[in-house]
VMD Tcl script that draws the C-alpha trace (Angstrom):
set ca {
  {-30.15 36.15 65.64}
  {-27.50 38.46 63.89}
  {-25.72 36.85 60.64}
  {-22.14 35.77 61.60}
  {-19.56 36.06 58.93}
  {-16.33 33.89 58.61}
  {-13.65 35.72 57.42}
  {-10.98 33.91 56.25}
  {-12.77 30.43 58.25}
  {-10.24 27.48 58.26}
  {-11.50 24.02 57.79}
  {-10.99 21.73 60.93}
  {-8.07 20.13 59.36}
  {-6.14 23.60 59.00}
  {-6.71 24.37 62.69}
  {-5.21 21.24 63.62}
  {-2.46 21.59 61.08}
  {-1.69 24.98 62.46}
  {-1.95 23.74 66.21}
  {0.60 20.88 65.02}
  {2.92 23.61 63.93}
  {2.65 25.45 66.95}
  {3.47 22.57 69.23}
  {6.85 22.18 67.07}
  {7.43 18.32 66.70}
  {10.97 17.50 67.06}
  {12.77 15.89 64.23}
  {12.47 12.30 64.52}
  {9.01 12.31 66.38}
  {6.94 9.33 66.29}
  {3.43 10.59 65.37}
  {-0.05 8.75 65.43}
  {-3.10 10.25 63.31}
  {-6.09 9.11 64.44}
  {-8.95 9.59 61.70}
  {-6.31 10.89 58.99}
  {-8.58 11.45 56.50}
  {-6.78 11.91 53.00}
  {-3.43 11.69 54.42}
  {-1.22 13.24 57.43}
  {0.99 15.13 55.03}
  {1.34 17.96 57.62}
  {2.80 15.70 60.31}
  {5.45 14.34 58.08}
  {6.37 17.79 56.77}
  {6.88 18.95 60.46}
  {9.91 16.54 60.50}
  {8.37 13.38 62.17}
  {10.34 10.27 61.30}
  {7.26 7.91 61.11}
  {3.49 8.58 60.75}
  {1.17 5.95 61.49}
  {-2.18 6.96 60.11}
  {-5.61 5.34 61.23}
  {-8.81 5.52 59.33}
  {-11.90 3.61 59.47}
  {-12.82 4.36 55.74}
  {-10.84 1.93 53.21}
  {-10.77 4.78 50.64}
  {-9.20 7.25 53.00}
  {-6.77 4.51 53.96}
  {-5.87 4.47 50.25}
  {-5.68 7.97 49.87}
  {-3.62 8.43 52.65}
  {-0.98 5.85 51.33}
  {-0.72 7.30 48.06}
  {-0.43 10.91 49.20}
  {2.38 9.61 51.50}
  {3.95 7.89 48.61}
  {3.68 10.65 46.15}
  {5.49 13.08 48.62}
  {7.70 10.57 49.42}
  {6.80 10.78 53.29}
  {7.36 8.36 56.05}
  {3.57 7.43 56.25}
  {2.23 4.20 57.13}
  {-1.84 4.07 56.75}
  {-4.25 1.32 58.06}
  {-7.69 0.89 58.27}
  {-8.61 0.59 62.08}
  {-10.39 2.33 65.26}
  {-10.31 6.11 65.25}
  {-10.46 6.16 69.20}
  {-6.84 4.43 69.20}
  {-8.22 1.25 70.44}
  {-5.80 -1.86 69.88}
  {-2.18 -2.29 70.15}
  {-0.67 0.85 68.61}
  {2.47 1.61 71.23}
  {3.42 5.20 72.22}
  {4.00 8.11 70.07}
  {5.42 11.79 70.84}
  {2.51 13.37 69.10}
  {-0.65 12.10 68.53}
  {-3.27 13.98 66.06}
  {-7.05 13.00 66.51}
  {-10.00 13.93 64.35}
  {-12.31 11.59 65.72}
  {-15.73 11.05 64.23}
  {-18.97 12.46 66.16}
  {-22.54 13.50 65.62}
  {-23.88 15.27 68.59}
  {-26.48 12.95 70.45}
  {-26.93 10.23 72.59}
  {-23.72 8.39 71.00}
  {-21.97 11.56 70.05}
  {-19.14 10.68 72.62}
  {-18.54 7.06 71.07}
  {-15.12 7.72 69.88}
  {-14.24 10.67 72.25}
  {-14.46 8.72 75.40}
  {-12.46 5.78 74.81}
  {-9.96 8.04 73.29}
  {-9.79 9.99 76.41}
  {-9.62 6.97 78.39}
  {-6.58 5.83 76.97}
  {-4.61 8.99 75.70}
  {-2.07 8.53 78.29}
  {-1.10 5.29 77.31}
  {-0.78 6.33 73.70}
  {1.73 8.96 74.42}
  {5.41 8.70 75.04}
  {7.07 10.67 77.88}
  {6.77 14.55 77.04}
  {4.26 13.21 74.46}
  {1.53 15.45 73.16}
  {-2.29 14.88 71.84}
  {-3.84 17.43 69.65}
  {-7.44 16.69 69.32}
  {-10.02 18.19 67.05}
  {-13.54 18.69 69.00}
  {-16.66 20.44 68.67}
  {-18.23 22.64 71.08}
  {-21.21 20.62 70.77}
  {-19.85 17.31 72.23}
  {-19.14 18.61 75.70}
  {-15.69 19.62 75.79}
  {-15.78 20.17 79.46}
  {-16.20 16.56 79.78}
  {-13.29 15.87 77.50}
  {-10.92 18.00 79.58}
  {-11.88 16.35 82.78}
  {-11.17 12.97 81.63}
  {-7.75 13.89 80.13}
  {-6.82 15.46 83.49}
  {-7.94 12.34 85.25}
  {-5.60 10.72 83.20}
  {-2.90 13.08 84.72}
  {-2.35 14.94 81.72}
  {-2.10 18.55 81.35}
  {-4.86 19.55 79.07}
  {-6.49 22.71 77.94}
  {-8.02 24.38 74.48}
  {-5.34 25.94 72.38}
  {-7.02 27.02 69.31}
  {-10.90 27.73 68.43}
  {-12.79 28.80 65.08}
  {-16.28 29.32 64.29}
  {-17.19 27.41 61.57}
  {-20.39 26.86 59.27}
  {-22.27 23.58 59.81}
  {-21.28 20.67 57.54}
  {-24.04 18.50 55.68}
  {-24.15 16.24 58.69}
  {-24.84 18.82 61.22}
  {-27.48 20.50 59.16}
  {-29.21 17.39 59.24}
  {-29.08 17.36 62.93}
  {-30.35 20.93 63.74}
  {-33.62 19.92 64.89}
  {-32.35 17.52 67.35}
  {-29.61 20.05 68.55}
  {-32.29 22.80 68.83}
  {-34.59 20.60 70.89}
  {-31.65 19.64 73.05}
  {-30.65 23.08 73.84}
  {-27.18 22.83 72.18}
  {-27.75 25.50 69.70}
  {-29.98 28.78 69.36}
  {-33.18 28.34 66.93}
  {-31.55 29.08 63.38}
  {-28.06 28.62 64.35}
  {-26.11 27.11 61.60}
  {-22.56 27.33 63.07}
  {-20.54 25.56 65.65}
  {-17.42 26.34 67.48}
  {-14.53 23.69 66.70}
  {-11.68 23.53 69.16}
  {-8.17 22.21 69.42}
  {-7.80 20.56 72.61}
  {-4.01 19.56 73.68}
  {-3.20 17.20 76.31}
  {0.70 16.65 77.57}
  {2.11 13.87 79.48}
  {4.88 14.78 81.69}
  {8.29 13.41 81.83}
  {7.37 10.77 84.40}
  {7.72 6.72 83.45}
  {4.47 5.95 84.92}
}
mol new
graphics top color blue
foreach p $ca { graphics top sphere $p radius 0.5 }
foreach p [lrange $ca 0 end-1] q [lrange $ca 1 end] { graphics top cylinder $p $q radius 0.2 }
display resetview
């Protein structure tokens, strides 16, 4: 297998941030950031009036709160479910970086998020979801469209395996998800838009 190079390779977070900029968040938008990591500063900088950040890691929640406070951004961070389950309301923009490990339960968070994506979006709302090529993006697109959302891939980037995926290489090879010796994946941003109808 030829050696692949990643000139100017971006992290998955950078890829999502660029997709957010391309989506042009309207001033005053209400944003939900699922799997926010250390803080959704980009969403607030894009002009959102409110950012609700959800993260399952307690330390990440504290970091997101601190980062929002230091930058005087309208961020409220909570510990919760990265699949967006619970009473959260509707949002103009939903950013999602759901955790996954390819395998039998690799869609543990993806499937429930897809199933309720429409309920999280306000009219004309947009979902931007980070997704690995190793976790069946076709299934995600099919389910989002079944929810009557317009869905497609808007960005993609080859990135080297992170430590978790390095630990899964034997499984991924046996499952036929990667070629022998492969140490990269393609990270996608999937966009789904809700039409202006009220239902």
